[in-house]
C-alpha positions in Angstrom: -231.3 10.7 -41.6 -227.8 9.3 -41.2 -226.2 5.9 -41.1 -224.6 4.6 -37.9 -222.4 1.5 -37.7 -222.8 -0.4 -34.5 -222.0 -3.9 -33.0 -224.8 -6.0 -31.6 -224.4 -8.2 -28.4 -223.3 -11.1 -30.6 -220.5 -9.2 -32.1 -222.1 -8.6 -35.5 -221.6 -5.2 -37.1 -224.9 -3.6 -38.2 -225.9 -0.4 -40.0 -229.0 1.6 -39.1 -230.5 4.8 -40.2 -231.2 7.2 -37.3 -232.5 10.8 -37.3 -229.8 13.5 -37.6 -230.7 14.6 -34.1 -230.6 11.1 -32.5 -227.4 10.0 -30.7 -225.4 7.1 -32.1 -226.7 5.0 -29.2 -230.1 5.0 -30.8 -228.8 2.8 -33.7 -230.3 -0.5 -32.4 -233.7 1.2 -32.6 -233.1 2.8 -36.0 -234.1 1.5 -39.4 -231.8 -1.4 -40.3 -230.0 -1.3 -43.7 -228.0 -4.2 -45.2 -226.2 -6.4 -45.4 -228.7 -9.1 -44.8 -228.6 -11.5 -41.8 -226.1 -14.1 -42.9 -226.7 -16.3 -39.9 -229.4 -17.9 -42.0 -226.7 -19.4 -44.3 -226.5 -23.1 -43.6 -222.8 -23.4 -42.8 -222.9 -27.2 -42.8 -224.2 -27.2 -46.3 -221.6 -24.7 -47.4 -218.8 -26.8 -45.9 -220.2 -30.0 -47.5 -220.3 -28.3 -50.9 -216.7 -27.0 -50.5 -215.5 -30.4 -49.5 -217.2 -32.1 -52.4 -215.8 -29.6 -54.9 -212.3 -30.1 -53.5 -212.7 -33.9 -53.8 -214.1 -33.5 -57.4 -211.1 -31.4 -58.3 -208.7 -33.9 -56.8 -207.4 -31.5 -54.1 -206.6 -34.1 -51.5 -203.1 -33.0 -50.3 -201.1 -29.7 -50.1 -199.1 -30.7 -53.2 -202.3 -30.8 -55.2 -202.6 -27.1 -54.8 -199.6 -26.4 -57.0 -201.5 -27.9 -59.9 -204.6 -25.6 -59.2 -203.6 -22.7 -57.0 -207.0 -21.0 -57.3 -209.1 -24.1 -56.7 -209.8 -23.3 -53.1 -210.9 -19.8 -53.8 -213.2 -21.0 -56.6 -214.7 -23.7 -54.4 -215.4 -21.3 -51.6 -216.8 -18.7 -54.0 -219.1 -21.2 -55.7 -220.4 -22.4 -52.4 -221.0 -19.0 -50.8 -221.8 -16.4 -53.4 -225.2 -17.8 -54.5 -226.3 -18.1 -50.9 -225.3 -14.6 -50.0 -227.1 -13.2 -53.1 -230.2 -15.2 -52.1 -230.0 -13.6 -48.6 -229.9 -10.1 -50.2 -233.0 -11.1 -52.3 -234.9 -12.4 -49.2 -233.9 -9.4 -47.1 
């Protein structure tokens, strides 16, 4: 068995296992391997959580970033990482 990276019709990269003798074009019918389907992540909830964290941190204008240059990264990470880990666990 070997791994083949392919792109589905929606533009998402996928990885599938196919037999060594199968052509790469057989990848959509192969055995899917991670990452999990992230389309199940509720983007509106993620955006709301990021917004609320930025408000809680007082990041209301560009000048506020000079006080906390890593705050945006931290807000995005806090909102996304748990959801992605959960997708792996469900998958």
